[in-house]
Every structure is written in C-alpha cells, then in structure tokens.
N, C-alpha and C positions, 0 to 999 in steps of 0.2 A: 509505530511512532511514539516517541517519548518527549514530553515537554517538562523541563525541570526549571523552576524559578531560579533566578540569579541568587536570591538571598537564602534559598533553602534547597537542599538536595538530600532528602532522607532515604531515597530509594537506592538500593544497591542492585544493579541489574544482575540477573543470574546467567546472562549470556553475553557474548561479545557485542560490543556496540561501537558506533562511530559518532562522537558528539560534535555538534557544530553550534557555534553561537549565532543567534539571530540578532541583528542590530537595527536600531531605528535610523531615520534619515540623517540624524546628527552623529551617528557612529557609536551611540551608547548601547551597551549590551542589554538585551531584553530578556532572553531566556535561551536555553540550550535544547536543541533537538538531538535525539539519540536514535540513529537509524543506520542502516548500511544496505548495500546491494544484496539481493538474494538472501533474505533473512532465513534463519535456520528452522523456523516452525512451518515451513512449506517444503515438501518434496517437489521441486519445480517441474521436473520432467513428468512425474505421475499426475500432478495437478493439471498440467496442460493437456495431457492425453485424455484425462477424465473430462475436462471441459469441451475438448474438441469432439469427443464421442457423444457427449450429452447434446451438443448443438450441431451435430453433423448435418441434419436436415433443415437447419434454420439458415435463411439467407443473410441475416444481419443480427448481431448481438449488441445490446446496449451495455457497455462496460463502464461502470462508475467506481472510482477509487477515492473514498473519503479518507480524511486524516492522512493526506499524501505527504505531509511534512515538506522536506526540501526536494522532493521529486524522485528519490531513489527507489521507492516502492513501485510507482507506475512504470518507471524506466525498466525495472526488473521484470515486471509482467510483460512488457513489450519485447524485451530481449529474449525472454523465455519462449514466447510465441514464435519469434523469428527462428530461434535455434531448433525447437522441437516440433513446430508445425508450420513451416514457411508457406506451405500451400494453402493454409487456412487463415493466415494472420489477418487478411483484409477484412474478414467479417467481424473481427473484434476491435477494429480501430475506426475512429479515434477513441482512445481512452480518455474519459472525462475525469480529470484529477482535481479534487477539491480539498481545501483545508479551511478551517474556520478563521485562521489568522492570515491576514493579508501579507504580513511580513514573510511567512512561509511561501506563499504563492509567488511573491516577488523574487525570493531566493531561487525557487524552482524555475522560474522563467529565465533567470540569469544563467542557470545551468552549470554552476560551479559546485560540485560535490566534493567535499573534503575527504581525503583518503590517506591512511598511513601505508607503509610498505606492506604490512600484513593485509590490509584492505585491498590493495592493488593486486597482490598475489592471489588472494582468495577470489576476487572478481575475475581475474584472468583464468583461473581454474574453472569457475562456474560457467564462463562463457566458452569453455572448451577451446581456449587459446585464441578466441576471436575478439578479444577485448578491443584491439585497435580498430576493428571494423565498426564498433559501436561507440567507443569513448576515446577522447583525446586526453593524453596525459600532460598536465600543465604543472610545472613546479610552482610552489607557493613562494611568496615574497619573504618568508621567514618570520612573520608576525603572528603565526598560528601554529598550533601543535601538529596540524596535518602537514605532511611533506609534499602532497600532490593535490591537484584538483583533477577530477575526472569529468570532462565536459562532453555532453552528448553530441554525436556527429549527425550528419544530415539524414542518415538512415533511420534515426529516431525522432528527429525534429519534425514538427508539424503533425505528428501522429498521436501526440498527447496534448490535450487542451487543458491548461491550468486555469482555474478560476476559484475565487473565494466562495465558500458555501458552508452552511450550517446543516449538518445531517438531521438534526432534530426538527428543523423547519422543512427541509426537502421531503422527508418521508411523510409529511402530512398531505401530500398530493399523490394522485395515482401515478404509478410508474409503469412504463411499457412492459409488455410481455417479453420474455427472453432477455431479462436483465441479469447481469452479473454485478453484484454490489459488494465491493470489498470495503469493510469497515473494521480494520484489523488493529489490535493493540491500542484501543481507545476507550473501551467500555469501562475500564477501571477508573477513568477520570470522571465518569458521569456520576451524578447523585442517584440514589436509589430510585426516586420517582422518574428521573430522566431515562434510566435503563428500562423501566417498565413502559414508559411512553414509546421509546424507540422500538422495542420488541412488538408492542401492540400495533403501531402504525406500519411496521414492516409486514406484519401478518395481514393487515387490512389493505394496504395499498401496493404492495409489491406484485407485479404482474405475473401471469401464468408462466410456468417453465423458467422460473428465475432461481438464482443461487446467491446465497449470502456467504462470503468468505470471512472467517474470523482468524485471529491469532491465538496462540497458546495462552497468552496472558488474559485475553478476553474471557476465557473459561476459568482459568486458574484464579484470577483475581476479580473478574468482572461478572461472573455468573451468567454470561451471555447465552450459552447453550441452553441452560434450563429455562431462561426467559423466552427464548425462541420456541422451545418445545411447548411451552404453555400457550403459545399463540399459533399452534398448528404446524410448526416446522419439524422436520426429521433430519437426522444426521445423514449426510450423503455417504454412500458405501465406498469410501476411498480413504487411504491414510490410516493413521493410528490414533490413539487417544490424544496425542500431543502434536501430530503432524497432519497437515491438510484438513483443517477443521472447516467443513462446509455444510450448509444446511439448505434444504429446499422444502416446499410444501407439496411437491408432486413427484 
C-alpha cells in the first residue's frame, strides 16, 4: 500500500502500480493509493502452500491484514486461498482487513477497484482465467485514468471484514495464537521510534504459532526484518530475499 499526498509525490515506484485517488465526502481529492491485485513481492502459490502446511493441524487461523488500502490486498489473499487451497480456505476466513484511514475503508467497502487494461489482463492471468468468477468488470464513466472497475462478486463478499484500525494501537494488546498478521509495504512510512515500538509489541503480544507477512519495501526501505529479528523473530524458510518475506518466533 502506497499513500502519496496530493501536493507532493517524490517517490518513484520501482514496480508496476495502480494509483487511485481517495476523495472526501465533498468530492475533493485527499491522496492517492498505489496498489494492485497480486503484488509482485509475493509468490502467491508458494505462500499459500507454506501457510496451509504450517497451519494444517490448526482448526482456525486468525488472519489480519493491516494497511489494506482500497481492499485489493485482502481480496488477493482470499482469491489465492480459493485458487490454491480451496479445501482449506474456511479456516482462514473471515480476513480482518484494516487501514488507519477511514476513507480507504469506505472505498474498500464500496468495492470498486480501478484497473487499466494491463491490470485486467494481469489479474486474469493470476487468477488462472477465473477472473469473472471473482470479479465483475465495470467500465468507468470516463472521468478517471482507469478504464475499468473490478468489483468483488459474492464468492468474495462477506468473507472479508473491513474496519478502521491503527496497527500501532492494536499490537499493544495480546493477540490470539495461530495469527497471520500481514503488515506489508507500510513500515517505510513509520518514524524510527514507531518502527521500534511496532517490532517490540509484535514480539511481546503476538500469539504462539503466528506469522508476520512483510513486503519487499518493508525490508528495503523500512528495516522491518532487522527490527523483528531483534525482538525474537526468524525468517520463515520460504521464498527468496525479495519474495515471500515472512517471520515467526517458532
């Protein structure tokens, strides 16, 4: 998830992105989110297989996705579980998707994800030709750079709970065992002391047999992996240096 102020955009992404404006109730542009379905710093198939194997003997997993932006990331997680592990998807839902900005949560609840032709074709490929099963293609009205909206179908609805939440506050409380906490591509926005606090409280309050999922930028720009390791975490044996960055304490 990327948030870029309307008045300043000094960051030039090193990867493909899908930018969407978030508006206030009066229609004024607030900021731009940059995200897309099935982001490249996850090998989605191998990630799902790893998580399913890790939690194969667990009846229920608590899945929380912070910094969910306009909903594309939790929707990607859910579609990936349905595609690669349909027999196990029930134990991972509902996905609790949170973002600190209520405008993002409102956008996610509306379920209109902007997409260009390239975004559409890429998502179609990543869903193995099953895109119409998951998402409805809706042409835009022409007042946006996106050519389509991809709106989630009933197979995805009600399986993700969107709510406003601040991860820096949430982690101060004990979290259940068997929790998957995705907090991807957000650490570089935190101040140094906030990063330290986040890693500390994750180490202190995350339940047993839990997994933290990061993005490439969290390590590359946010030093997240080093901070987690200082608080007792180890890199999970999956992926590469830049792909499938996951940490656990056991």
